[in-house]
Backbone as JSON Lines, residues from 0, in Angstrom:
{"i":0,"aa":"M","n":[3.2,2.5,-3.69],"ca":[1.78,2.57,-3.24],"c":[1.43,1.63,-2.17]}
{"i":1,"aa":"L","n":[1.79,0.55,-2.89],"ca":[1.6,-0.72,-1.81],"c":[1.98,-0.41,-0.53]}
{"i":2,"aa":"L","n":[3.35,-0.13,-0.28],"ca":[4.12,0.11,0.83],"c":[3.68,0.95,1.74]}
{"i":3,"aa":"L","n":[3.06,2.18,0.93],"ca":[2.24,3.01,1.92],"c":[0.99,2.34,2.47]}
{"i":4,"aa":"A","n":[0.19,1.67,1.53],"ca":[-1.01,0.96,2.2],"c":[-0.8,-0.22,3.3]}
{"i":5,"aa":"S","n":[0.6,-0.67,3.42],"ca":[0.71,-1.84,4.26],"c":[1.38,-1.45,5.66]}
{"i":6,"aa":"V","n":[1.83,-0.29,5.63],"ca":[2.41,0.26,6.69],"c":[1.49,0.43,7.98]}
{"i":7,"aa":"P","n":[0.32,1.33,7.74],"ca":[-0.64,1.28,8.67],"c":[-1.19,0.07,9.18]}
{"i":8,"aa":"M","n":[-1.26,-1.08,8.4],"ca":[-1.69,-2.48,8.7],"c":[-1.2,-2.83,9.87]}
{"i":9,"aa":"V","n":[0.11,-2.62,10.06],"ca":[1.26,-3.34,10.94],"c":[0.73,-2.84,12.34]}
{"i":10,"aa":"K","n":[0.63,-3.68,13.27],"ca":[0.13,-3.07,14.7],"c":[1.31,-2.51,15.17]}
{"i":11,"aa":"P","n":[1.11,-1.41,16.04],"ca":[2.38,-0.47,16.87],"c":[3.06,-1.61,17.65]}
{"i":12,"aa":"S","n":[2.22,-2.31,18.46],"ca":[2.58,-3.31,19.45],"c":[3.34,-4.58,18.73]}
{"i":13,"aa":"D","n":[3.55,-4.79,17.5],"ca":[4.14,-5.5,16.94],"c":[5.0,-5.44,16.1]}
{"i":14,"aa":"P","n":[6.05,-4.38,16.23],"ca":[7.3,-4.22,15.29],"c":[7.72,-5.22,14.66]}
{"i":15,"aa":"E","n":[8.15,-6.45,15.12],"ca":[9.15,-7.25,14.62],"c":[8.31,-7.75,13.26]}
{"i":16,"aa":"R","n":[7.06,-7.94,13.19],"ca":[6.29,-8.55,12.22],"c":[6.35,-7.46,11.11]}
{"i":17,"aa":"G","n":[6.36,-6.15,11.29],"ca":[6.5,-5.27,10.17],"c":[7.83,-5.34,9.58]}
{"i":18,"aa":"E","n":[8.84,-5.3,10.46],"ca":[10.03,-5.47,10.05],"c":[10.44,-6.64,8.74]}
{"i":19,"aa":"E","n":[9.63,-7.67,9.67],"ca":[10.05,-8.79,8.62],"c":[9.31,-8.79,7.44]}
{"i":20,"aa":"R","n":[7.93,-8.45,7.45],"ca":[7.07,-8.09,6.23],"c":[7.65,-7.31,5.28]}
{"i":21,"aa":"R","n":[8.46,-5.93,5.8],"ca":[9.29,-5.19,4.96],"c":[10.51,-5.79,4.29]}
{"i":22,"aa":"R","n":[11.22,-6.8,4.75],"ca":[12.27,-7.26,4.41],"c":[11.98,-8.24,3.1]}
{"i":23,"aa":"R","n":[10.72,-8.98,3.18],"ca":[10.59,-9.8,2.26],"c":[10.09,-9.42,0.85]}
{"i":24,"aa":"R","n":[10.74,-9.3,-0.38],"ca":[10.41,-8.65,-1.1],"c":[10.29,-9.72,-2.68]}
{"i":25,"aa":"D","n":[9.21,-9.64,-3.5],"ca":[9.69,-10.6,-4.88],"c":[10.49,-9.86,-5.78]}
{"i":26,"aa":"P","n":[10.62,-10.44,-6.75],"ca":[12.01,-10.38,-7.73],"c":[11.84,-9.15,-8.31]}
{"i":27,"aa":"D","n":[10.58,-8.35,-8.4],"ca":[10.38,-7.13,-9.2],"c":[10.45,-6.03,-8.28]}
{"i":28,"aa":"G","n":[11.06,-6.48,-7.06],"ca":[11.06,-5.35,-6.03],"c":[9.99,-4.71,-5.42]}
{"i":29,"aa":"M","n":[8.99,-4.93,-5.98],"ca":[7.69,-4.87,-5.05],"c":[7.58,-5.16,-3.66]}
{"i":30,"aa":"W","n":[6.97,-4.42,-2.58],"ca":[7.09,-5.14,-1.33],"c":[5.97,-6.09,-1.15]}
{"i":31,"aa":"V","n":[6.22,-7.29,-0.6],"ca":[5.27,-8.47,-0.57],"c":[4.68,-8.25,0.78]}
{"i":32,"aa":"A","n":[3.24,-7.85,1.02],"ca":[2.6,-7.59,2.25],"c":[1.89,-9.15,2.59]}
{"i":33,"aa":"A","n":[2.52,-9.74,3.27],"ca":[1.77,-10.84,3.8],"c":[0.77,-10.74,4.51]}
{"i":34,"aa":"H","n":[-0.47,-11.47,4.26],"ca":[-1.6,-11.24,4.77],"c":[-2.31,-9.98,4.64]}
{"i":35,"aa":"F","n":[-2.25,-9.56,3.09],"ca":[-3.06,-8.14,2.65],"c":[-4.05,-8.65,2.15]}
{"i":36,"aa":"S","n":[-5.19,-7.95,3.23],"ca":[-6.39,-8.26,3.03],"c":[-7.23,-7.62,1.81]}
{"i":37,"aa":"G","n":[-8.51,-8.07,1.41],"ca":[-9.16,-7.68,0.54],"c":[-9.68,-6.2,0.33]}
{"i":38,"aa":"T","n":[-10.02,-5.77,1.88],"ca":[-10.31,-4.4,2.04],"c":[-9.03,-3.42,1.87]}
{"i":39,"aa":"A","n":[-7.88,-3.96,2.49],"ca":[-6.95,-2.83,2.28],"c":[-6.74,-2.82,0.84]}
{"i":40,"aa":"L","n":[-6.59,-3.94,-0.05],"ca":[-6.44,-3.7,-1.69],"c":[-7.42,-2.81,-2.15]}
{"i":41,"aa":"A","n":[-8.51,-2.95,-1.73],"ca":[-9.6,-2.12,-2.38],"c":[-9.42,-0.96,-1.93]}
{"i":42,"aa":"M","n":[-8.74,-0.28,-0.64],"ca":[-8.66,0.79,-0.35],"c":[-7.38,1.54,-0.93]}
{"i":43,"aa":"V","n":[-6.5,0.88,-1.32],"ca":[-5.35,1.11,-2.39],"c":[-6.02,1.74,-3.83]}
{"i":44,"aa":"V","n":[-6.6,0.7,-4.35],"ca":[-7.18,1.03,-5.5],"c":[-8.09,2.24,-5.64]}
{"i":45,"aa":"L","n":[-8.78,2.27,-4.58],"ca":[-9.68,3.38,-4.46],"c":[-8.84,5.12,-4.06]}
{"i":46,"aa":"A","n":[-7.76,4.9,-3.6],"ca":[-7.11,5.8,-3.35],"c":[-6.4,6.31,-4.57]}
{"i":47,"aa":"G","n":[-5.93,5.14,-5.25],"ca":[-4.95,5.5,-6.68],"c":[-5.94,6.24,-7.51]}
{"i":48,"aa":"L","n":[-7.18,5.63,-7.76],"ca":[-8.28,6.27,-8.61],"c":[-8.31,7.79,-8.32]}
{"i":49,"aa":"V","n":[-8.6,8.08,-6.91],"ca":[-8.94,9.5,-6.68],"c":[-7.54,10.47,-6.85]}
{"i":50,"aa":"V","n":[-6.52,9.87,-6.54],"ca":[-5.24,10.62,-6.89],"c":[-5.28,10.86,-8.52]}
{"i":51,"aa":"L","n":[-5.87,9.78,-9.5],"ca":[-5.51,9.99,-11.04],"c":[-6.5,10.9,-11.37]}
{"i":52,"aa":"L","n":[-7.76,10.91,-10.73],"ca":[-8.76,11.69,-10.99],"c":[-8.55,13.08,-10.71]}
{"i":53,"aa":"T","n":[-7.79,13.28,-9.66],"ca":[-7.49,14.58,-9.13],"c":[-6.36,15.25,-10.29]}
{"i":54,"aa":"I","n":[-5.51,14.5,-10.33],"ca":[-4.34,14.68,-11.58],"c":[-5.22,15.25,-12.56]}
{"i":55,"aa":"V","n":[-6.03,14.12,-13.13],"ca":[-6.48,14.92,-14.57],"c":[-7.45,15.89,-14.48]}
{"i":56,"aa":"V","n":[-8.26,16.21,-13.58],"ca":[-8.96,17.42,-13.16],"c":[-8.14,18.73,-13.15]}
{"i":57,"aa":"L","n":[-6.82,18.54,-12.54],"ca":[-6.15,20.01,-12.44],"c":[-5.26,19.86,-13.75]}
{"i":58,"aa":"L","n":[-5.08,18.93,-14.38],"ca":[-4.38,19.33,-15.62],"c":[-5.29,19.69,-16.93]}
{"i":59,"aa":"S","n":[-6.71,19.33,-16.55],"ca":[-7.63,19.79,-17.82],"c":[-8.08,21.19,-17.64]}
{"i":60,"aa":"R","n":[-7.75,21.84,-16.38],"ca":[-7.95,23.44,-16.09],"c":[-7.24,24.25,-17.1]}
């Protein structure tokens, strides 16, 4: 989920920075997004909540 959210943040005119960002990882294997802004994080959380809510609604039918 974090990877999907960080990809659109990379400017098309700056492909090297995106590759460099993708190569760096933390020990858990999660992708480290350098300069990951609070608004992007909020969008990821919101998208996750919407997906979870949709799954719950579909399963409860």
